[in-house]
MARTIRO-442694 format. One record per residue (C-alpha): residue in three letters; x, y, z. Coordinates in steps of 0.1 Angstrom, whole numbers. Layout:
! residues N
+--------+-------+-------+-------+
: residu :    px :    py :    pz :
+--------+-------+-------+-------+
:    ALA :     X :     Y :     Z :
...
+--------+-------+-------+-------+
***
This chain:
! residues 484
+--------+-------+-------+-------+
: residu :    px :    py :    pz :
+--------+-------+-------+-------+
:    MET :  1157 :   321 :  1458 :
:    SER :  1179 :   347 :  1441 :
:    LEU :  1217 :   345 :  1439 :
:    GLN :  1237 :   376 :  1442 :
:    SER :  1269 :   376 :  1422 :
:    ALA :  1302 :   388 :  1437 :
:    PRO :  1314 :   422 :  1425 :
:    LEU :  1345 :   422 :  1404 :
:    LEU :  1357 :   454 :  1421 :
:    SER :  1343 :   482 :  1442 :
:    LEU :  1348 :   520 :  1438 :
:    ASP :  1343 :   543 :  1467 :
:    PHE :  1341 :   578 :  1451 :
:    LEU :  1303 :   581 :  1458 :
:    PRO :  1297 :   591 :  1494 :
:    ALA :  1262 :   575 :  1496 :
:    ARG :  1272 :   539 :  1488 :
:    PRO :  1299 :   520 :  1471 :
:    VAL :  1299 :   515 :  1433 :
:    GLU :  1304 :   478 :  1425 :
:    ILE :  1315 :   465 :  1391 :
:    GLU :  1301 :   432 :  1378 :
:    ILE :  1305 :   412 :  1345 :
:    SER :  1273 :   405 :  1327 :
:    SER :  1269 :   372 :  1308 :
:    ALA :  1244 :   387 :  1284 :
:    PRO :  1256 :   392 :  1248 :
:    LEU :  1261 :   430 :  1246 :
:    THR :  1273 :   454 :  1219 :
:    SER :  1283 :   490 :  1218 :
:    ASP :  1273 :   497 :  1182 :
:    ALA :  1236 :   488 :  1178 :
:    GLY :  1230 :   519 :  1158 :
:    LEU :  1247 :   503 :  1128 :
:    LEU :  1216 :   481 :  1123 :
:    PRO :  1193 :   507 :  1106 :
:    ILE :  1223 :   517 :  1084 :
:    ARG :  1226 :   480 :  1074 :
:    GLN :  1189 :   480 :  1065 :
:    PHE :  1195 :   510 :  1043 :
:    ASP :  1225 :   493 :  1027 :
:    GLN :  1203 :   463 :  1019 :
:    ALA :  1177 :   485 :  1002 :
:    ILE :  1202 :   502 :   979 :
:    ARG :  1225 :   472 :   976 :
:    PHE :  1255 :   494 :   984 :
:    THR :  1281 :   470 :   999 :
:    GLU :  1268 :   442 :   976 :
:    GLN :  1278 :   461 :   945 :
:    PHE :  1311 :   472 :   960 :
:    ALA :  1320 :   436 :   969 :
:    ALA :  1309 :   423 :   935 :
:    ALA :  1336 :   443 :   918 :
:    LEU :  1363 :   422 :   936 :
:    GLU :  1375 :   390 :   920 :
:    ASP :  1378 :   362 :   945 :
:    ARG :  1408 :   340 :   935 :
:    ARG :  1406 :   316 :   965 :
:    ASN :  1396 :   280 :   964 :
:    PRO :  1358 :   280 :   970 :
:    ALA :  1360 :   248 :   991 :
:    LEU :  1383 :   265 :  1016 :
:    VAL :  1366 :   299 :  1019 :
:    GLN :  1351 :   307 :  1053 :
:    GLN :  1349 :   345 :  1050 :
:    SER :  1333 :   359 :  1018 :
:    ASN :  1344 :   391 :  1002 :
:    THR :  1311 :   406 :  1009 :
:    SER :  1313 :   398 :  1046 :
:    MET :  1348 :   413 :  1049 :
:    VAL :  1338 :   444 :  1029 :
:    ARG :  1310 :   450 :  1054 :
:    GLN :  1333 :   444 :  1084 :
:    ARG :  1356 :   471 :  1072 :
:    ILE :  1331 :   497 :  1059 :
:    TYR :  1309 :   494 :  1090 :
:    GLY :  1340 :   494 :  1112 :
:    VAL :  1351 :   527 :  1097 :
:    LEU :  1316 :   542 :  1103 :
:    ALA :  1318 :   531 :  1139 :
:    ASP :  1352 :   547 :  1145 :
:    TYR :  1373 :   514 :  1142 :
:    GLU :  1399 :   527 :  1118 :
:    ASP :  1421 :   496 :  1113 :
:    GLN :  1421 :   459 :  1107 :
:    ASN :  1435 :   453 :  1142 :
:    ASP :  1402 :   464 :  1157 :
:    HIS :  1385 :   433 :  1142 :
:    ASP :  1404 :   409 :  1163 :
:    THR :  1378 :   417 :  1190 :
:    LEU :  1349 :   429 :  1168 :
:    ARG :  1349 :   396 :  1149 :
:    SER :  1328 :   381 :  1178 :
:    ASP :  1306 :   412 :  1184 :
:    PRO :  1269 :   401 :  1179 :
:    VAL :  1259 :   432 :  1159 :
:    PHE :  1289 :   430 :  1135 :
:    LYS :  1279 :   394 :  1129 :
:    LEU :  1244 :   405 :  1120 :
:    LEU :  1258 :   431 :  1097 :
:    ALA :  1277 :   403 :  1079 :
:    ASP :  1246 :   381 :  1076 :
:    ARG :  1255 :   358 :  1105 :
:    LEU :  1236 :   350 :  1136 :
:    PRO :  1251 :   363 :  1169 :
:    ASP :  1259 :   327 :  1180 :
:    GLY :  1273 :   318 :  1146 :
:    PRO :  1310 :   315 :  1137 :
:    ASP :  1333 :   345 :  1142 :
:    LEU :  1340 :   369 :  1114 :
:    ALA :  1374 :   375 :  1098 :
:    SER :  1404 :   382 :  1120 :
:    GLN :  1431 :   409 :  1114 :
:    PRO :  1454 :   385 :  1094 :
:    THR :  1425 :   374 :  1072 :
:    LEU :  1415 :   410 :  1065 :
:    SER :  1451 :   419 :  1058 :
:    ARG :  1454 :   391 :  1032 :
:    PHE :  1421 :   402 :  1017 :
:    GLU :  1432 :   438 :  1012 :
:    ASN :  1466 :   427 :   999 :
:    ALA :  1450 :   403 :   974 :
:    VAL :  1432 :   432 :   956 :
:    SER :  1445 :   437 :   920 :
:    ILE :  1448 :   468 :   897 :
:    ALA :  1419 :   453 :   877 :
:    ASP :  1398 :   453 :   909 :
:    LEU :  1405 :   490 :   914 :
:    TRP :  1394 :   498 :   879 :
:    ARG :  1361 :   480 :   885 :
:    LEU :  1357 :   498 :   918 :
:    ARG :  1361 :   531 :   900 :
:    ASP :  1332 :   520 :   877 :
:    VAL :  1311 :   510 :   908 :
:    PHE :  1316 :   544 :   924 :
:    VAL :  1301 :   561 :   894 :
:    ASP :  1273 :   535 :   891 :
:    LEU :  1263 :   541 :   928 :
:    PHE :  1265 :   579 :   922 :
:    ILE :  1242 :   576 :   892 :
:    GLN :  1218 :   554 :   912 :
:    SER :  1216 :   580 :   939 :
:    PHE :  1194 :   603 :   917 :
:    ASP :  1157 :   595 :   913 :
:    GLU :  1155 :   618 :   883 :
:    PRO :  1182 :   629 :   859 :
:    PRO :  1199 :   660 :   873 :
:    LYS :  1201 :   692 :   852 :
:    HIS :  1232 :   706 :   870 :
:    LEU :  1261 :   691 :   889 :
:    THR :  1289 :   708 :   907 :
:    PHE :  1322 :   689 :   911 :
:    ASP :  1348 :   699 :   936 :
:    ILE :  1383 :   686 :   930 :
:    ASP :  1406 :   684 :   960 :
:    PRO :  1439 :   668 :   968 :
:    PHE :  1447 :   662 :  1004 :
:    ASP :  1477 :   650 :  1023 :
:    ASP :  1478 :   614 :  1038 :
:    PRO :  1506 :   609 :  1062 :
:    ALA :  1528 :   578 :  1059 :
:    HIS :  1529 :   550 :  1085 :
:    GLY :  1563 :   535 :  1080 :
:    GLU :  1581 :   522 :  1049 :
:    GLN :  1553 :   521 :  1023 :
:    GLN :  1555 :   520 :   985 :
:    LEU :  1555 :   554 :   968 :
:    ILE :  1555 :   575 :  1000 :
:    MET :  1577 :   606 :   995 :
:    PHE :  1587 :   636 :  1016 :
:    HIS :  1566 :   667 :  1008 :
:    ALA :  1583 :   699 :  1018 :
:    TYR :  1551 :   719 :  1021 :
:    TYR :  1534 :   694 :  1045 :
:    ASN :  1568 :   686 :  1061 :
:    GLN :  1561 :   649 :  1062 :
:    TYR :  1563 :   616 :  1043 :
:    GLN :  1530 :   610 :  1027 :
:    TYR :  1507 :   601 :   999 :
:    LEU :  1487 :   628 :   980 :
:    PRO :  1452 :   614 :   972 :
:    VAL :  1427 :   633 :   951 :
:    ALA :  1389 :   633 :   955 :
:    VAL :  1362 :   645 :   932 :
:    THR :  1330 :   652 :   952 :
:    CYS :  1296 :   663 :   942 :
:    ALA :  1282 :   694 :   959 :
:    GLU :  1246 :   684 :   952 :
:    ASN :  1247 :   651 :   973 :
:    ASP :  1281 :   651 :   991 :
:    MET :  1292 :   618 :   975 :
:    VAL :  1327 :   610 :   963 :
:    LEU :  1325 :   602 :   926 :
:    LEU :  1361 :   594 :   922 :
:    ILE :  1390 :   588 :   945 :
:    GLY :  1426 :   583 :   935 :
:    LEU :  1458 :   575 :   955 :
:    ARG :  1490 :   591 :   942 :
:    PHE :  1527 :   593 :   952 :
:    GLY :  1535 :   618 :   979 :
:    THR :  1551 :   646 :   958 :
:    CYS :  1530 :   646 :   927 :
:    GLN :  1516 :   678 :   913 :
:    PRO :  1481 :   684 :   926 :
:    TRP :  1466 :   683 :   890 :
:    LEU :  1484 :   651 :   879 :
:    GLY :  1460 :   627 :   863 :
:    VAL :  1429 :   648 :   870 :
:    ASP :  1425 :   655 :   833 :
:    SER :  1422 :   618 :   826 :
:    ASP :  1398 :   614 :   855 :
:    LEU :  1375 :   641 :   842 :
:    ARG :  1375 :   626 :   807 :
:    TYR :  1365 :   592 :   822 :
:    LEU :  1339 :   608 :   845 :
:    MET :  1322 :   629 :   818 :
:    GLY :  1322 :   600 :   794 :
:    ARG :  1303 :   579 :   819 :
:    LEU :  1279 :   606 :   830 :
:    ARG :  1271 :   618 :   794 :
:    GLU :  1261 :   582 :   785 :
:    VAL :  1231 :   584 :   809 :
:    TRP :  1226 :   622 :   812 :
:    PRO :  1235 :   637 :   778 :
:    ASP :  1223 :   672 :   787 :
:    VAL :  1236 :   675 :   822 :
:    HIS :  1254 :   708 :   829 :
:    VAL :  1286 :   704 :   849 :
:    HIS :  1306 :   730 :   869 :
:    ALA :  1340 :   722 :   882 :
:    ARG :  1357 :   740 :   911 :
:    ALA :  1392 :   737 :   925 :
:    ASP :  1418 :   757 :   944 :
:    SER :  1450 :   772 :   929 :
:    GLY :  1469 :   740 :   931 :
:    LEU :  1449 :   727 :   901 :
:    SER :  1448 :   761 :   883 :
:    VAL :  1469 :   753 :   853 :
:    PRO :  1463 :   756 :   815 :
:    LEU :  1459 :   718 :   812 :
:    MET :  1429 :   719 :   835 :
:    TYR :  1413 :   749 :   817 :
:    GLU :  1418 :   732 :   783 :
:    VAL :  1403 :   698 :   794 :
:    CYS :  1373 :   715 :   809 :
:    GLU :  1367 :   735 :   777 :
:    GLU :  1372 :   704 :   756 :
:    LEU :  1346 :   685 :   777 :
:    GLY :  1321 :   714 :   779 :
:    ILE :  1326 :   719 :   816 :
:    GLU :  1322 :   753 :   832 :
:    TYR :  1350 :   759 :   857 :
:    THR :  1360 :   782 :   884 :
:    PHE :  1396 :   777 :   898 :
:    GLY :  1414 :   798 :   924 :
:    ILE :  1445 :   817 :   912 :
:    GLY :  1473 :   834 :   931 :
:    VAL :  1472 :   872 :   931 :
:    ASN :  1505 :   882 :   915 :
:    ALA :  1518 :   917 :   908 :
:    ARG :  1500 :   921 :   875 :
:    LEU :  1466 :   911 :   890 :
:    ARG :  1472 :   933 :   920 :
:    ALA :  1479 :   963 :   896 :
:    LEU :  1446 :   956 :   878 :
:    GLY :  1428 :   959 :   911 :
:    ALA :  1448 :   987 :   927 :
:    ASP :  1420 :  1012 :   925 :
:    LEU :  1396 :   986 :   941 :
:    GLU :  1419 :   984 :   971 :
:    THR :  1418 :  1022 :   975 :
:    GLN :  1380 :  1023 :   972 :
:    ALA :  1375 :   994 :   997 :
:    LEU :  1399 :  1010 :  1023 :
:    GLU :  1382 :  1044 :  1020 :
:    ALA :  1347 :  1030 :  1023 :
:    HIS :  1357 :  1009 :  1053 :
:    ARG :  1373 :  1038 :  1070 :
:    GLU :  1341 :  1060 :  1064 :
:    THR :  1315 :  1034 :  1073 :
:    GLY :  1333 :  1011 :  1098 :
:    GLN :  1317 :   982 :  1079 :
:    PRO :  1335 :   955 :  1060 :
:    GLN :  1337 :   961 :  1023 :
:    ARG :  1338 :   937 :   993 :
:    LEU :  1345 :   949 :   958 :
:    PHE :  1347 :   928 :   926 :
:    ARG :  1360 :   933 :   891 :
:    PRO :  1361 :   910 :   860 :
:    VAL :  1392 :   914 :   839 :
:    ASP :  1408 :   897 :   809 :
:    TYR :  1441 :   882 :   819 :
:    GLN :  1468 :   861 :   801 :
:    ALA :  1495 :   847 :   822 :
:    ARG :  1529 :   838 :   807 :
:    GLY :  1525 :   803 :   791 :
:    TRP :  1487 :   807 :   785 :
:    PRO :  1478 :   804 :   749 :
:    LYS :  1450 :   829 :   752 :
:    PRO :  1435 :   854 :   776 :
:    ARG :  1409 :   841 :   801 :
:    SER :  1383 :   858 :   824 :
:    VAL :  1395 :   865 :   859 :
:    VAL :  1373 :   878 :   888 :
:    LEU :  1392 :   899 :   913 :
:    LYS :  1380 :   903 :   948 :
:    VAL :  1392 :   929 :   973 :
:    GLU :  1379 :   929 :  1008 :
:    SER :  1387 :   954 :  1036 :
:    ASN :  1378 :   947 :  1072 :
:    ALA :  1392 :   951 :  1107 :
:    GLU :  1420 :   926 :  1099 :
:    GLY :  1431 :   946 :  1068 :
:    LEU :  1430 :   939 :  1031 :
:    ASN :  1422 :   905 :  1016 :
:    ARG :  1428 :   899 :   979 :
:    ARG :  1416 :   869 :   960 :
:    ALA :  1411 :   859 :   924 :
:    VAL :  1395 :   831 :   904 :
:    VAL :  1398 :   822 :   867 :
:    THR :  1366 :   811 :   851 :
:    ASN :  1348 :   805 :   818 :
:    ARG :  1313 :   811 :   832 :
:    PRO :  1294 :   833 :   808 :
:    GLY :  1278 :   854 :   836 :
:    CYS :  1311 :   864 :   853 :
:    ARG :  1311 :   897 :   835 :
:    VAL :  1276 :   907 :   847 :
:    LEU :  1277 :   891 :   882 :
:    PRO :  1313 :   888 :   893 :
:    GLU :  1303 :   887 :   930 :
:    ALA :  1279 :   858 :   924 :
:    THR :  1306 :   840 :   905 :
:    TYR :  1331 :   844 :   933 :
:    ASP :  1306 :   835 :   961 :
:    ASP :  1297 :   803 :   942 :
:    TYR :  1333 :   794 :   942 :
:    ALA :  1336 :   801 :   979 :
:    MET :  1309 :   776 :   986 :
:    ARG :  1334 :   749 :   977 :
:    GLY :  1344 :   752 :  1014 :
:    GLU :  1317 :   726 :  1020 :
:    SER :  1336 :   701 :   999 :
:    GLU :  1366 :   707 :  1021 :
:    ASN :  1344 :   696 :  1050 :
:    ARG :  1339 :   663 :  1030 :
:    ASN :  1376 :   659 :  1028 :
:    LYS :  1380 :   666 :  1065 :
:    GLU :  1352 :   641 :  1072 :
:    LEU :  1368 :   615 :  1050 :
:    LYS :  1404 :   620 :  1063 :
:    VAL :  1398 :   627 :  1100 :
:    GLU :  1364 :   613 :  1111 :
:    LEU :  1364 :   583 :  1088 :
:    HIS :  1402 :   578 :  1091 :
:    ALA :  1412 :   578 :  1054 :
:    GLY :  1446 :   590 :  1067 :
:    ARG :  1451 :   554 :  1081 :
:    LEU :  1466 :   539 :  1050 :
:    SER :  1492 :   517 :  1067 :
:    ASP :  1496 :   487 :  1044 :
:    HIS :  1529 :   483 :  1027 :
:    ARG :  1516 :   478 :   991 :
:    PHE :  1505 :   508 :   972 :
:    VAL :  1476 :   489 :   956 :
:    ALA :  1464 :   477 :   990 :
:    ASN :  1464 :   512 :  1003 :
:    HIS :  1445 :   524 :   973 :
:    PHE :  1419 :   498 :   981 :
:    ARG :  1417 :   509 :  1017 :
:    LEU :  1411 :   545 :  1004 :
:    TYR :  1381 :   531 :   985 :
:    LEU :  1368 :   514 :  1017 :
:    HIS :  1369 :   547 :  1036 :
:    ALA :  1354 :   566 :  1007 :
:    ALA :  1326 :   540 :  1005 :
:    ALA :  1318 :   545 :  1042 :
:    LEU :  1314 :   583 :  1035 :
:    ASN :  1292 :   576 :  1005 :
:    LEU :  1269 :   553 :  1024 :
:    LEU :  1265 :   578 :  1051 :
:    ALA :  1260 :   607 :  1026 :
:    ARG :  1232 :   588 :  1009 :
:    LEU :  1215 :   580 :  1042 :
:    ARG :  1218 :   616 :  1053 :
:    ARG :  1197 :   626 :  1022 :
:    VAL :  1171 :   600 :  1029 :
:    VAL :  1165 :   610 :  1066 :
:    ALA :  1170 :   648 :  1061 :
:    ARG :  1142 :   670 :  1073 :
:    PRO :  1128 :   700 :  1054 :
:    ARG :  1151 :   730 :  1054 :
:    PRO :  1142 :   763 :  1071 :
:    THR :  1126 :   789 :  1049 :
:    ALA :  1140 :   824 :  1041 :
:    ALA :  1112 :   839 :  1063 :
:    GLU :  1125 :   821 :  1093 :
:    VAL :  1158 :   840 :  1091 :
:    GLY :  1142 :   874 :  1086 :
:    GLN :  1144 :   874 :  1047 :
:    PRO :  1115 :   878 :  1022 :
:    ALA :  1095 :   846 :  1020 :
:    ASP :  1099 :   843 :   982 :
:    LEU :  1137 :   847 :   983 :
:    PRO :  1156 :   816 :   971 :
:    ILE :  1178 :   800 :   998 :
:    ASP :  1208 :   803 :   976 :
:    ALA :  1203 :   841 :   974 :
:    ILE :  1206 :   846 :  1012 :
:    ASP :  1238 :   864 :  1021 :
:    GLY :  1257 :   878 :  1051 :
:    SER :  1246 :   872 :  1087 :
:    SER :  1212 :   858 :  1075 :
:    ARG :  1230 :   830 :  1057 :
:    LYS :  1249 :   821 :  1088 :
:    LYS :  1217 :   822 :  1108 :
:    PHE :  1201 :   799 :  1082 :
:    PHE :  1228 :   773 :  1084 :
:    ASN :  1227 :   773 :  1122 :
:    LYS :  1190 :   769 :  1122 :
:    ARG :  1192 :   741 :  1097 :
:    ARG :  1218 :   721 :  1117 :
:    GLU :  1197 :   727 :  1149 :
:    ARG :  1166 :   714 :  1132 :
:    ASP :  1182 :   684 :  1115 :
:    PRO :  1212 :   671 :  1135 :
:    LEU :  1214 :   638 :  1115 :
:    GLY :  1206 :   651 :  1080 :
:    GLU :  1233 :   678 :  1084 :
:    GLY :  1255 :   659 :  1108 :
:    PHE :  1290 :   647 :  1102 :
:    ALA :  1301 :   611 :  1110 :
:    CYS :  1310 :   621 :  1146 :
:    THR :  1274 :   634 :  1151 :
:    TRP :  1260 :   601 :  1138 :
:    ARG :  1282 :   582 :  1162 :
:    THR :  1271 :   601 :  1193 :
:    ARG :  1234 :   602 :  1183 :
:    LEU :  1228 :   569 :  1166 :
:    ILE :  1257 :   544 :  1161 :
:    LYS :  1273 :   543 :  1195 :
:    VAL :  1246 :   527 :  1217 :
:    ALA :  1248 :   497 :  1240 :
:    ALA :  1223 :   470 :  1235 :
:    GLU :  1216 :   434 :  1245 :
:    VAL :  1214 :   409 :  1216 :
:    ILE :  1193 :   378 :  1222 :
:    THR :  1191 :   349 :  1198 :
:    ARG :  1159 :   330 :  1197 :
:    SER :  1149 :   300 :  1175 :
:    ARG :  1127 :   323 :  1153 :
:    ARG :  1141 :   358 :  1158 :
:    VAL :  1169 :   379 :  1170 :
:    ILE :  1160 :   405 :  1197 :
:    VAL :  1181 :   437 :  1202 :
:    ARG :  1172 :   455 :  1234 :
:    LEU :  1180 :   491 :  1238 :
:    SER :  1179 :   511 :  1270 :
:    ALA :  1147 :   531 :  1276 :
:    SER :  1168 :   559 :  1291 :
:    TRP :  1190 :   564 :  1260 :
:    PRO :  1185 :   601 :  1252 :
:    HIS :  1186 :   596 :  1214 :
:    VAL :  1163 :   566 :  1211 :
:    ASP :  1140 :   588 :  1190 :
:    HIS :  1167 :   592 :  1163 :
:    PHE :  1171 :   554 :  1162 :
:    LEU :  1134 :   548 :  1158 :
:    GLU :  1130 :   576 :  1132 :
:    VAL :  1158 :   564 :  1110 :
:    SER :  1147 :   527 :  1113 :
:    ARG :  1112 :   536 :  1103 :
:    ILE :  1124 :   556 :  1073 :
:    VAL :  1148 :   530 :  1060 :
:    GLY :  1124 :   502 :  1067 :
:    SER :  1098 :   517 :  1044 :
:    LEU :  1122 :   519 :  1014 :
:    ARG :  1117 :   498 :   983 :
:    VAL :  1146 :   474 :   978 :
:    ARG :  1165 :   482 :   946 :
:    PRO :  1166 :   454 :   920 :
:    ALA :  1198 :   434 :   919 :
:    PRO :  1222 :   450 :   894 :
:    ALA :  1231 :   430 :   863 :
+--------+-------+-------+-------+
***
């Protein structure tokens, strides 16, 4: 005999029959797609190394929630769109989040919001220094072979305040009280090498010279011959940055504002671009390398001027660089600088999709630690994207010569290439929001047996193929040896 449960409520919007809502007693989750990410994390020992950098000053006899468990709660919560500690008052009993933290679904609950808050506020400045080292360690580990070339993008971004917090200040340009963090990302693998929290009105370049010295010192220890190119916008385009790059042997390309002197040096380019656009009806781009010495510069430096004429009018841009090929190929020098727009996507992903703008603790050091947690979530996802990425389209697939290097594709063909690449590889090229809709956010039933834990997915889930593909790939990875 079967017993029919009474509906909790009934909805009558469907003409054919009522829609009745019932409560299931089965242990369910809405974030089962985090499980293959946890498997990948286990293989590269990502959160393990992150948590090992934190000193635990608590009495071991009284500890119920380990640092590693709480780090995983927060990093996986950020990946799944739970931006704050408050979310874990309910997630602490979620069966999948327990599995992520190495507990059985019917085991004790995870850390609550007050416990997580105490954890974040217990972090010391020494912990932050060690985390800086761990970020570089994890970056180095992400390469199977020593790289010959690395491109670093240096970007500050605004981080709005959430009440009375230490070192927030009013920034007139952003018209808000805020912090001004800075991130150094690598264009070759999308990882954040270095992240720093700074007071709200600091100069964009403040402290970046010291960061570069530390970074190059660490990298040259393991890769003595690596060639590094640094890119940044005009906020960091100051003599101090040029000098430190030259001191460290870094090639650089920084944006620079077009003032009256630079405009005069490119006045004839403007005339040529306007006339060519008027005659052909096609957009025109002209480039010119010049020697330029601004007031306060100890010596002249190479500047590449760009003048573009299109239906919207004239567009003038300039970059200052020490790249030896800028005199011969000024267009290529500028176009390579323009590719730093992809690094701004990483900042957008970090700040908006992974909620790095949610630094709402009172203590500055606690907020700096939270920034590390959000950046770690991005790095874990960036490394997984590289592992599951599918082969890129060829130049021939976008109507270009088959032997043409992908980096040489320009214009509409380049746009076609990127569109085809994203269509072919939605996870390898997908932002955090794509990973959530196609993998992470999936309902599942979690059943605990005496010998195993069963996670049941719906056969009608449209993205089950993504789940299976990612799980097979990460399941085949060799587990990295435990770090010393």
